[in-house]
SEZALO-478643 format. One record per residue (C-alpha): residue number from 1; x, y, z. Coordinates in steps of 0.5 Angstrom, whole numbers, m for minus. Example, Ala and Ser with C-alpha at 12.3 -4.5 7.8 and 13.67 -1.06 7.14 Angstrom:
+-----+-------+-------+-------+
| seq |    xx |    yy |    zz |
+-----+-------+-------+-------+
|   1 |    25 |    m9 |    16 |
|   2 |    27 |    m2 |    14 |
+-----+-------+-------+-------+
//
This chain:
+-----+-------+-------+-------+
| seq |    xx |    yy |    zz |
+-----+-------+-------+-------+
|   1 |    72 |  m240 |   m68 |
|   2 |    79 |  m240 |   m66 |
|   3 |    79 |  m247 |   m65 |
|   4 |    76 |  m249 |   m72 |
|   5 |    81 |  m245 |   m75 |
|   6 |    87 |  m248 |   m72 |
|   7 |    83 |  m255 |   m74 |
|   8 |    83 |  m252 |   m81 |
|   9 |    90 |  m250 |   m81 |
|  10 |    92 |  m257 |   m80 |
|  11 |    90 |  m259 |   m88 |
|  12 |    94 |  m253 |   m91 |
|  13 |    99 |  m258 |   m93 |
|  14 |    94 |  m263 |   m96 |
|  15 |    91 |  m258 |  m102 |
|  16 |    95 |  m253 |  m107 |
|  17 |    98 |  m247 |  m104 |
|  18 |    93 |  m243 |  m108 |
|  19 |    87 |  m246 |  m105 |
|  20 |    90 |  m245 |   m98 |
|  21 |    92 |  m238 |   m99 |
|  22 |    85 |  m236 |  m102 |
|  23 |    82 |  m240 |   m96 |
|  24 |    86 |  m237 |   m90 |
|  25 |    86 |  m230 |   m93 |
|  26 |    79 |  m230 |   m94 |
|  27 |    78 |  m232 |   m86 |
|  28 |    83 |  m227 |   m84 |
|  29 |    80 |  m221 |   m89 |
|  30 |    73 |  m223 |   m85 |
|  31 |    76 |  m223 |   m78 |
|  32 |    80 |  m216 |   m79 |
|  33 |    74 |  m212 |   m79 |
|  34 |    73 |  m214 |   m72 |
|  35 |    73 |  m209 |   m67 |
|  36 |    77 |  m214 |   m62 |
|  37 |    84 |  m213 |   m65 |
|  38 |    87 |  m217 |   m59 |
|  39 |    83 |  m223 |   m62 |
|  40 |    85 |  m221 |   m69 |
|  41 |    92 |  m221 |   m68 |
|  42 |    91 |  m228 |   m64 |
|  43 |    88 |  m230 |   m71 |
|  44 |    94 |  m228 |   m75 |
|  45 |    99 |  m231 |   m70 |
|  46 |    96 |  m237 |   m70 |
|  47 |    96 |  m237 |   m78 |
|  48 |   104 |  m235 |   m78 |
|  49 |   105 |  m241 |   m73 |
|  50 |   102 |  m246 |   m78 |
|  51 |   105 |  m243 |   m84 |
|  52 |   112 |  m243 |   m81 |
|  53 |   112 |  m250 |   m81 |
|  54 |   109 |  m251 |   m88 |
|  55 |   115 |  m246 |   m91 |
|  56 |   110 |  m242 |   m95 |
|  57 |   114 |  m236 |   m95 |
|  58 |   110 |  m231 |  m100 |
|  59 |   104 |  m232 |   m95 |
|  60 |   108 |  m232 |   m89 |
|  61 |   110 |  m225 |   m91 |
|  62 |   104 |  m222 |   m93 |
|  63 |   100 |  m225 |   m86 |
|  64 |   106 |  m222 |   m82 |
|  65 |   105 |  m215 |   m86 |
|  66 |    97 |  m215 |   m84 |
|  67 |    99 |  m217 |   m77 |
|  68 |   104 |  m211 |   m77 |
|  69 |    98 |  m206 |   m79 |
|  70 |    94 |  m209 |   m73 |
|  71 |    99 |  m208 |   m68 |
|  72 |    99 |  m201 |   m71 |
|  73 |    91 |  m200 |   m70 |
|  74 |    92 |  m203 |   m63 |
|  75 |    97 |  m199 |   m62 |
|  76 |   103 |  m204 |   m60 |
|  77 |   109 |  m200 |   m62 |
|  78 |   114 |  m205 |   m59 |
|  79 |   111 |  m211 |   m63 |
|  80 |   110 |  m207 |   m69 |
|  81 |   118 |  m206 |   m69 |
|  82 |   119 |  m213 |   m68 |
|  83 |   115 |  m215 |   m74 |
|  84 |   118 |  m210 |   m78 |
|  85 |   125 |  m213 |   m76 |
|  86 |   123 |  m220 |   m78 |
|  87 |   120 |  m218 |   m84 |
|  88 |   126 |  m214 |   m86 |
|  89 |   131 |  m220 |   m84 |
|  90 |   127 |  m224 |   m89 |
|  91 |   129 |  m219 |   m95 |
|  92 |   136 |  m218 |   m93 |
|  93 |   142 |  m222 |   m97 |
|  94 |   147 |  m226 |   m93 |
|  95 |   152 |  m220 |   m92 |
|  96 |   146 |  m216 |   m89 |
|  97 |   145 |  m211 |   m95 |
|  98 |   138 |  m211 |   m98 |
|  99 |   136 |  m216 |  m103 |
| 100 |   135 |  m212 |  m109 |
| 101 |   130 |  m218 |  m112 |
| 102 |   125 |  m217 |  m107 |
| 103 |   123 |  m210 |  m108 |
| 104 |   116 |  m211 |  m107 |
| 105 |   117 |  m214 |  m100 |
| 106 |   122 |  m208 |   m98 |
| 107 |   117 |  m203 |  m100 |
| 108 |   112 |  m206 |   m96 |
| 109 |   117 |  m206 |   m90 |
| 110 |   119 |  m199 |   m91 |
| 111 |   112 |  m197 |   m92 |
| 112 |   110 |  m200 |   m85 |
| 113 |   116 |  m197 |   m82 |
| 114 |   114 |  m190 |   m84 |
| 115 |   107 |  m191 |   m81 |
| 116 |   110 |  m193 |   m75 |
| 117 |   115 |  m186 |   m75 |
| 118 |   109 |  m182 |   m76 |
| 119 |   105 |  m185 |   m70 |
| 120 |   111 |  m184 |   m66 |
| 121 |   113 |  m178 |   m69 |
| 122 |   120 |  m180 |   m70 |
| 123 |   122 |  m175 |   m76 |
| 124 |   129 |  m177 |   m75 |
| 125 |   128 |  m184 |   m78 |
| 126 |   123 |  m182 |   m83 |
| 127 |   128 |  m178 |   m86 |
| 128 |   133 |  m184 |   m87 |
| 129 |   127 |  m189 |   m89 |
| 130 |   123 |  m184 |   m94 |
| 131 |   128 |  m183 |   m99 |
| 132 |   129 |  m191 |  m100 |
| 133 |   122 |  m192 |  m101 |
| 134 |   122 |  m187 |  m107 |
| 135 |   128 |  m190 |  m110 |
| 136 |   125 |  m197 |  m110 |
| 137 |   118 |  m194 |  m113 |
| 138 |   122 |  m192 |  m119 |
| 139 |   123 |  m200 |  m120 |
| 140 |   117 |  m203 |  m117 |
| 141 |   111 |  m198 |  m118 |
| 142 |   106 |  m201 |  m113 |
| 143 |   100 |  m196 |  m112 |
| 144 |    97 |  m200 |  m107 |
| 145 |   103 |  m199 |  m102 |
| 146 |   106 |  m192 |  m105 |
| 147 |    99 |  m189 |  m104 |
| 148 |   100 |  m190 |   m96 |
| 149 |   108 |  m188 |   m97 |
| 150 |   106 |  m181 |  m100 |
| 151 |   101 |  m179 |   m95 |
| 152 |   106 |  m181 |   m90 |
| 153 |   111 |  m177 |   m93 |
| 154 |   106 |  m171 |   m94 |
| 155 |   105 |  m171 |   m87 |
| 156 |   113 |  m171 |   m85 |
| 157 |   114 |  m165 |   m90 |
| 158 |   108 |  m162 |   m86 |
| 159 |   111 |  m163 |   m79 |
| 160 |   117 |  m159 |   m82 |
| 161 |   113 |  m153 |   m85 |
| 162 |   115 |  m155 |   m92 |
| 163 |   108 |  m154 |   m95 |
| 164 |   110 |  m154 |  m102 |
| 165 |   113 |  m161 |  m102 |
| 166 |   108 |  m163 |   m97 |
| 167 |   103 |  m161 |  m103 |
| 168 |   107 |  m165 |  m108 |
| 169 |   107 |  m171 |  m104 |
| 170 |   100 |  m171 |  m102 |
| 171 |    98 |  m170 |  m109 |
| 172 |   102 |  m176 |  m111 |
| 173 |    99 |  m180 |  m105 |
| 174 |    92 |  m178 |  m108 |
| 175 |    93 |  m181 |  m115 |
| 176 |    96 |  m187 |  m112 |
| 177 |    90 |  m189 |  m108 |
| 178 |    86 |  m187 |  m114 |
| 179 |    89 |  m192 |  m118 |
| 180 |    89 |  m197 |  m113 |
| 181 |    82 |  m196 |  m112 |
| 182 |    83 |  m194 |  m105 |
| 183 |    78 |  m190 |  m101 |
| 184 |    83 |  m186 |   m97 |
| 185 |    84 |  m182 |  m104 |
| 186 |    78 |  m178 |  m101 |
| 187 |    82 |  m176 |   m95 |
| 188 |    88 |  m175 |   m98 |
| 189 |    85 |  m170 |  m103 |
| 190 |    83 |  m166 |   m97 |
| 191 |    90 |  m166 |   m95 |
| 192 |    92 |  m164 |  m102 |
| 193 |    88 |  m158 |  m101 |
| 194 |    90 |  m156 |   m94 |
| 195 |    97 |  m156 |   m96 |
| 196 |    96 |  m152 |  m102 |
| 197 |    93 |  m146 |   m98 |
| 198 |    98 |  m146 |   m93 |
| 199 |   103 |  m146 |   m99 |
| 200 |   100 |  m140 |  m102 |
| 201 |    99 |  m144 |  m108 |
| 202 |    95 |  m141 |  m114 |
| 203 |    94 |  m148 |  m117 |
| 204 |    87 |  m150 |  m116 |
| 205 |    88 |  m158 |  m114 |
| 206 |    80 |  m159 |  m116 |
| 207 |    82 |  m157 |  m124 |
| 208 |    85 |  m164 |  m124 |
| 209 |    82 |  m169 |  m128 |
| 210 |    83 |  m174 |  m122 |
| 211 |    80 |  m169 |  m117 |
| 212 |    73 |  m168 |  m121 |
| 213 |    71 |  m175 |  m119 |
| 214 |    70 |  m173 |  m112 |
| 215 |    67 |  m166 |  m113 |
| 216 |    60 |  m168 |  m111 |
| 217 |    63 |  m171 |  m104 |
| 218 |    60 |  m167 |   m98 |
| 219 |    67 |  m167 |   m95 |
| 220 |    70 |  m165 |  m102 |
| 221 |    65 |  m159 |  m103 |
| 222 |    67 |  m157 |   m96 |
| 223 |    74 |  m156 |   m98 |
| 224 |    72 |  m153 |  m104 |
| 225 |    68 |  m148 |  m101 |
| 226 |    74 |  m147 |   m96 |
| 227 |    79 |  m145 |  m101 |
| 228 |    74 |  m141 |  m105 |
| 229 |    73 |  m137 |   m98 |
| 230 |    81 |  m137 |   m98 |
| 231 |    82 |  m134 |  m105 |
| 232 |    76 |  m129 |  m104 |
| 233 |    79 |  m126 |   m97 |
| 234 |    72 |  m128 |   m94 |
| 235 |    74 |  m129 |   m87 |
| 236 |    67 |  m130 |   m85 |
| 237 |    65 |  m135 |   m90 |
| 238 |    72 |  m139 |   m88 |
| 239 |    70 |  m139 |   m81 |
| 240 |    63 |  m141 |   m82 |
| 241 |    65 |  m147 |   m87 |
| 242 |    70 |  m149 |   m82 |
| 243 |    65 |  m150 |   m76 |
| 244 |    59 |  m153 |   m80 |
| 245 |    59 |  m159 |   m77 |
| 246 |    56 |  m162 |   m83 |
| 247 |    62 |  m161 |   m87 |
| 248 |    66 |  m165 |   m82 |
| 249 |    73 |  m161 |   m83 |
| 250 |    74 |  m161 |   m75 |
| 251 |    73 |  m168 |   m74 |
| 252 |    80 |  m170 |   m78 |
| 253 |    85 |  m169 |   m72 |
| 254 |    91 |  m168 |   m78 |
| 255 |    87 |  m162 |   m81 |
| 256 |    86 |  m159 |   m74 |
| 257 |    93 |  m160 |   m72 |
| 258 |    95 |  m154 |   m78 |
| 259 |    88 |  m150 |   m76 |
| 260 |    93 |  m145 |   m73 |
| 261 |    97 |  m144 |   m79 |
| 262 |    91 |  m144 |   m84 |
| 263 |    88 |  m139 |   m80 |
| 264 |    94 |  m134 |   m80 |
| 265 |    95 |  m135 |   m88 |
| 266 |    88 |  m133 |   m89 |
| 267 |    88 |  m127 |   m84 |
| 268 |    95 |  m125 |   m88 |
| 269 |    91 |  m125 |   m94 |
| 270 |    86 |  m121 |   m92 |
| 271 |    91 |  m116 |   m89 |
| 272 |    94 |  m115 |   m95 |
| 273 |    88 |  m114 |   m99 |
| 274 |    86 |  m109 |   m94 |
| 275 |    92 |  m105 |   m95 |
| 276 |    92 |  m105 |  m102 |
| 277 |    88 |   m98 |  m103 |
| 278 |    92 |   m94 |   m98 |
| 279 |    99 |   m91 |   m96 |
| 280 |    97 |   m91 |   m89 |
| 281 |    92 |   m95 |   m85 |
| 282 |    91 |   m95 |   m77 |
| 283 |    92 |  m102 |   m74 |
| 284 |    85 |  m101 |   m70 |
| 285 |    81 |  m101 |   m77 |
| 286 |    85 |  m107 |   m79 |
| 287 |    84 |  m111 |   m72 |
| 288 |    76 |  m109 |   m73 |
| 289 |    76 |  m112 |   m80 |
| 290 |    79 |  m118 |   m77 |
| 291 |    76 |  m119 |   m70 |
| 292 |    83 |  m119 |   m67 |
| 293 |    86 |  m115 |   m62 |
| 294 |    91 |  m110 |   m64 |
| 295 |    97 |  m113 |   m62 |
| 296 |    95 |  m120 |   m66 |
| 297 |    95 |  m115 |   m72 |
| 298 |   101 |  m112 |   m71 |
| 299 |   105 |  m119 |   m70 |
| 300 |   101 |  m121 |   m77 |
| 301 |   104 |  m115 |   m80 |
| 302 |   111 |  m116 |   m77 |
| 303 |   111 |  m123 |   m80 |
| 304 |   109 |  m120 |   m87 |
| 305 |   114 |  m115 |   m87 |
| 306 |   119 |  m120 |   m85 |
| 307 |   117 |  m125 |   m91 |
| 308 |   117 |  m119 |   m96 |
| 309 |   110 |  m120 |   m97 |
| 310 |   108 |  m113 |   m95 |
| 311 |   113 |  m107 |   m96 |
| 312 |   112 |  m102 |   m90 |
| 313 |   113 |   m99 |   m83 |
| 314 |   110 |  m100 |   m77 |
| 315 |   109 |   m94 |   m72 |
| 316 |   107 |   m97 |   m66 |
| 317 |   106 |   m90 |   m62 |
| 318 |   101 |   m88 |   m67 |
| 319 |    98 |   m94 |   m68 |
| 320 |    99 |   m94 |   m76 |
| 321 |   102 |   m98 |   m82 |
| 322 |   106 |   m93 |   m87 |
| 323 |   106 |   m97 |   m94 |
| 324 |   112 |   m95 |   m98 |
| 325 |   109 |   m98 |  m105 |
| 326 |   109 |  m104 |  m108 |
| 327 |   115 |  m109 |  m107 |
| 328 |   121 |  m110 |  m111 |
| 329 |   119 |  m116 |  m116 |
| 330 |   123 |  m122 |  m117 |
| 331 |   124 |  m120 |  m125 |
| 332 |   127 |  m113 |  m122 |
| 333 |   131 |  m116 |  m117 |
| 334 |   134 |  m121 |  m122 |
| 335 |   136 |  m115 |  m127 |
| 336 |   139 |  m112 |  m121 |
| 337 |   143 |  m118 |  m120 |
| 338 |   145 |  m119 |  m127 |
| 339 |   148 |  m112 |  m127 |
| 340 |   152 |  m112 |  m121 |
| 341 |   155 |  m119 |  m124 |
| 342 |   156 |  m115 |  m131 |
| 343 |   160 |  m110 |  m127 |
| 344 |   164 |  m114 |  m123 |
| 345 |   166 |  m118 |  m130 |
| 346 |   168 |  m111 |  m133 |
| 347 |   172 |  m109 |  m127 |
| 348 |   176 |  m116 |  m127 |
| 349 |   177 |  m116 |  m135 |
| 350 |   180 |  m109 |  m134 |
| 351 |   184 |  m111 |  m128 |
| 352 |   187 |  m117 |  m132 |
| 353 |   188 |  m113 |  m138 |
| 354 |   192 |  m108 |  m134 |
| 355 |   196 |  m114 |  m131 |
| 356 |   198 |  m116 |  m138 |
| 357 |   200 |  m110 |  m141 |
| 358 |   205 |  m109 |  m135 |
+-----+-------+-------+-------+
//
């Protein structure tokens, strides 16, 4: 096959660019589904050698992008970086700056760079490159590329523990994937729900029109059940849904990475719900309800108190939690701050008036 393909490439100059592009892309798309990634990379390398001689820059660039994605799958990160460098060089001006007229190509280059950063956990470079892609998207707006970039951006914010920003990025990635007709939209929607729960958000991601398209999908139904268990403080249902093999939730390595924080979130939510009717509650009782050790419950309570989600004091000697009533609301804190500000202005005004009279 490879030998015949080399023979075919010798005829590229004999036909129009559209004909050669259609033929070559059709063959490359066919072989790209093969599990033999080394063979696939050889096919792309053979193509690039032929295109370099023909001067078909657009097709050369697109083929190089596909080759970079193959190297990511192998994975061969050294070759990915070399490919990125070659692609980026083709998008620069003579002074070394990015060529603003090549926005689409630059977006492709940055998209692959972000995927490489995610694969190698290079968050430093990720933070440097990611804002550039958002700036480019304002003028380019290519959902095929931005779906990947937004998803990777969501993963970056997840690694930083910034759940709210991760939710926004995953949701934008989901919308872009859906607009482009990319099947990854379903996977990205799962991450939307994951970030949503970690952020303690009251927004229901399944209420959006775009998400309703997937409400019959088995994996999405499982995520809906997971969120309902979370909202209802039903720890038993949460664990059952999570470990039901038919739901395939635990098969996703990314979801499993954040299983610990997710469990902590629902346990905290259950604890807050348990404490509501009481002024005083034993940690032994709470440990029994959560099927945890007393020391684990104590740690959860300390986190809740420090985060000002629970207003109380822990008596470690007697082993109980003494609740001090509802926490000060955001509104009341705002009013107190405004009152202090007003008093400060009044004092300043009196001081200035006294100086003027002198």
